[in-house]
C-alpha positions as CSV (number, residue, x, y, z in Angstrom):
1,N,-103.5,26.5,-11.3
2,L,-101.9,29.6,-13.0
3,Y,-103.1,28.4,-16.2
4,L,-106.9,29.0,-15.2
5,T,-106.1,32.6,-14.9
6,K,-106.1,33.9,-18.5
7,W,-106.1,37.5,-17.8
8,Y,-102.8,37.6,-16.4
9,P,-99.6,37.3,-18.5
10,W,-97.9,34.5,-16.4
11,R,-94.1,34.0,-17.3
12,K,-92.1,30.8,-17.3
13,Q,-90.5,31.7,-13.9
14,D,-94.1,32.1,-12.5
15,Y,-94.9,28.5,-13.5
16,N,-91.4,27.3,-12.1
17,V,-92.3,28.9,-8.7
18,S,-95.7,27.4,-8.8
19,D,-94.3,24.0,-9.5
20,T,-91.7,24.4,-6.7
21,M,-94.5,25.1,-4.1
22,E,-96.8,22.4,-5.4
23,N,-93.8,19.9,-5.0
24,Y,-93.0,20.9,-1.5
25,F,-96.8,20.7,-0.8
26,A,-97.2,17.2,-2.1
27,N,-94.0,15.9,-0.4
28,F,-95.3,17.3,2.9
29,I,-98.6,15.6,2.4
30,K,-97.0,12.2,1.4
31,T,-94.1,12.1,4.0
32,G,-94.3,15.0,6.4
33,N,-91.3,16.5,5.0
34,P,-91.5,19.2,2.1
35,N,-88.0,18.3,0.8
36,G,-87.5,16.1,-2.2
37,K,-85.5,15.5,-5.3
38,N,-84.6,18.6,-7.3
39,L,-86.0,20.9,-4.6
40,P,-83.8,23.4,-2.7
41,H,-83.5,22.3,0.9
42,W,-86.1,23.6,3.3
43,P,-84.7,23.4,6.7
44,S,-86.8,22.3,9.7
45,V,-87.8,25.0,12.3
46,R,-87.0,23.8,16.0
47,P,-88.8,25.3,18.9
48,E,-85.6,25.8,20.7
49,N,-84.2,27.9,17.8
50,P,-85.0,31.5,18.4
51,H,-83.7,32.5,14.9
52,P,-85.1,30.0,12.4
53,E,-84.3,29.9,8.9
54,I,-87.4,30.4,6.7
55,M,-87.9,29.5,3.0
56,L,-88.4,32.1,0.2
57,I,-90.4,30.6,-2.5
58,Q,-89.5,32.6,-5.5
59,P,-87.2,32.2,-8.7
60,G,-84.3,30.7,-7.1
61,S,-86.1,29.6,-3.9
62,H,-83.7,29.4,-0.8
63,A,-83.7,29.5,2.9
64,I,-82.5,32.7,4.7
65,Q,-82.3,33.7,8.4
66,A,-85.5,35.2,9.8
67,K,-85.2,38.8,10.0
68,N,-88.5,39.4,12.1
69,D,-88.3,36.9,14.8
70,N,-90.9,38.6,16.9
71,R,-93.8,37.6,14.6
72,F,-92.6,33.9,15.0
73,L,-92.5,34.3,18.8
74,L,-95.8,35.8,18.8
75,L,-97.4,33.0,16.8
76,S,-95.7,30.4,19.1
77,K,-97.4,32.0,22.1
78,I,-100.7,32.1,20.4
79,Y,-100.5,28.5,19.3
80,K,-99.5,27.4,22.9
81,Q,-102.6,29.1,24.3
82,H,-104.8,27.0,22.0
83,E,-103.2,23.5,22.6
């Protein structure tokens, strides 16, 4: 929806990042997996992996090893309390 915001000078790379996220989101809705043709691979996160890879959605999107694992551990604990 970047085109709806006329007050900001969006660049081509902004639209590319938006398209990437939209495609990941649409793939996930359709198949339960965000990966698809012409998209950088988004690795699965497994509960047994204490150091998951996370996806950076940006120009040149790619997965990196999580640097702040404590936030993921905290979220896991919170979600388990609400199951």
